C-alpha positions as CSV (number, residue, x, y, z in Angstrom):
1,M,71.8,129.3,74.6
2,T,75.0,127.2,75.4
3,V,78.3,128.6,73.7
4,D,80.4,125.7,74.0
5,R,81.3,126.3,70.2
6,I,81.5,129.8,68.8
7,E,82.1,130.0,65.2
8,I,82.9,133.2,63.0
9,E,82.9,133.1,59.8
10,L,83.0,135.5,56.7
11,A,79.7,136.4,55.2
12,D,77.9,137.9,52.5
13,A,76.4,141.1,53.5
14,R,72.7,140.7,51.9
15,S,72.5,137.0,53.8
16,P,69.2,137.1,55.9
17,D,71.2,136.2,58.8
18,L,73.4,139.6,58.4
19,I,70.3,141.7,57.6
20,N,68.4,140.3,60.7
21,L,71.7,141.2,63.4
22,V,72.0,144.6,61.5
23,T,68.1,145.4,61.7
24,A,68.4,144.4,65.6
25,L,71.5,146.5,66.0
26,D,69.6,149.5,64.4
27,D,66.9,148.7,66.5
28,F,68.9,148.6,69.8
29,L,71.0,151.8,68.8
30,N,67.8,154.1,67.8
31,K,66.9,152.9,71.7
32,V,69.7,153.1,73.6
33,C,70.7,156.5,72.4
34,G,68.7,157.8,69.1
35,V,67.9,157.6,66.0
36,D,70.3,160.7,64.9
37,R,73.3,158.9,66.6
38,N,73.0,155.7,65.1
39,H,75.4,156.7,62.0
40,G,75.3,152.9,61.1
41,S,75.9,151.9,57.5
42,P,73.1,150.5,55.4
43,I,73.2,146.4,54.1
44,E,73.8,147.9,50.6
45,R,77.0,150.0,52.1
46,L,78.3,146.5,53.7
47,A,77.9,145.0,50.5
48,H,80.5,146.7,48.8
49,D,83.8,145.0,48.2
50,D,85.6,147.3,50.0
51,T,84.2,145.3,53.4
52,Q,84.1,142.0,55.0
53,M,81.6,141.3,57.4
54,F,81.6,138.3,59.6
55,I,78.6,136.9,61.5
56,A,79.6,134.8,65.0
57,R,77.2,131.7,65.2
58,I,76.7,129.1,68.0
59,A,75.2,125.6,67.0
60,G,74.5,127.6,63.5
61,Q,72.4,130.0,65.4
62,A,73.5,133.7,64.2
63,V,74.4,135.4,67.5
64,G,76.6,138.5,66.4
65,C,78.2,140.4,63.9
66,A,80.9,142.8,62.9
67,G,82.9,144.2,59.8
68,L,85.7,145.9,58.5
69,Q,85.7,148.7,55.5
70,V,88.9,149.2,54.0
71,F,90.1,153.0,53.1
72,A,92.3,154.0,50.3
73,D,94.7,155.6,52.5
74,G,95.0,152.4,54.4
75,T,93.3,152.9,57.0
76,G,90.2,150.6,57.9
77,E,86.7,151.3,60.3
78,V,85.0,148.5,62.6
79,K,81.7,148.2,61.4
80,R,78.5,146.9,62.4
81,M,79.7,145.5,65.5
82,Y,76.9,143.8,67.1
83,V,76.0,140.9,69.4
84,V,72.8,139.3,70.8
85,T,71.6,140.2,74.4
86,E,71.2,136.8,75.4
87,V,75.0,135.9,74.8
88,R,76.5,139.6,75.3
89,T,78.8,138.5,78.4
90,T,80.3,135.4,76.4
91,G,83.3,136.8,74.7
92,I,81.6,136.8,71.6
93,G,82.5,140.8,71.1
94,S,85.8,139.8,71.9
95,R,86.1,137.1,69.6
96,L,84.3,139.5,66.3
97,L,86.7,142.1,67.2
98,T,89.6,139.8,67.0
99,R,88.5,138.7,63.7
100,V,88.2,142.1,62.5
101,V,91.4,143.3,64.0
102,E,93.0,140.1,62.2
103,A,91.6,141.3,58.8
104,A,92.9,144.7,59.1
105,L,96.4,143.3,59.5
106,T,96.2,140.6,56.7
107,A,94.8,144.1,54.4
108,K,98.1,145.6,55.9
109,L,96.2,148.8,57.1
110,S,98.3,151.1,59.3
111,V,95.3,152.3,61.8
112,L,91.7,150.5,62.5
113,R,88.8,153.1,63.9
114,L,85.6,152.9,65.2
115,E,82.6,155.3,66.5
116,T,80.6,153.9,69.6
117,T,78.6,155.9,71.7
118,E,78.7,157.1,75.7
119,F,75.4,155.4,76.3
120,L,77.4,151.8,75.4
121,P,80.2,151.6,78.3
122,D,80.6,147.7,77.9
123,A,81.6,148.3,74.4
124,Q,83.9,151.2,75.3
125,R,85.4,148.5,77.6
126,L,85.9,146.1,74.9
127,Y,87.5,148.4,72.8
128,R,90.2,149.7,75.6
129,A,90.5,145.9,76.6
130,K,91.4,145.3,72.7
131,G,94.3,148.5,72.2
132,F,92.1,151.4,71.2
133,V,92.0,154.4,72.4
134,P,90.1,157.4,72.2
135,C,91.0,159.6,69.2
136,P,89.3,162.6,67.3
137,A,86.2,162.1,64.9
138,Y,87.5,161.2,61.9
139,G,86.1,160.8,58.0
140,P,82.6,161.5,58.0
141,Y,82.5,162.5,61.3
142,V,84.4,165.4,61.4
143,S,81.2,167.4,60.2
144,N,78.8,166.1,63.1
145,P,81.4,164.7,66.0
146,I,78.4,163.6,68.4
147,N,79.6,160.2,69.5
148,L,82.9,158.7,70.8
149,Y,85.7,157.5,68.2
150,F,88.5,155.0,68.8
151,E,91.4,154.0,67.1
152,K,94.2,151.4,67.1
153,W,97.3,151.7,65.5
154,L,98.1,148.4,63.2
155,T,102.0,149.5,62.3
156,K,105.2,150.6,64.3
């Protein structure tokens, strides 16, 4: 698959393409780090008004996704970031994360956080390259802090 033209678009969380990507992400995470460490939000949760989901496409084919959940306290969380294996080294993850950060800035959020795992070193490198730094467990993860957590402050 060539990556001549990558498009990032806002997506309905219940669209078949997003459902397929989230299902593939869950399958991937369950294999890589185990079901007990996969804290991913289900489609029903992603479809709430406080969450925007984005799909990356190449020649119309859905090849990645990421989302932004906005919280009442003015913070946000990167949700369900995933790029299909065949195009992982093409910059699509970087483009998706940039789009999520742009949406967070538009929403005037103070900080953007995310959860990942030590089993995904490439993802960790991407987050660090985009200005995210390690942070303590937050929100729903405080009671079960078994993964890794990152944040990026958006206000000075």
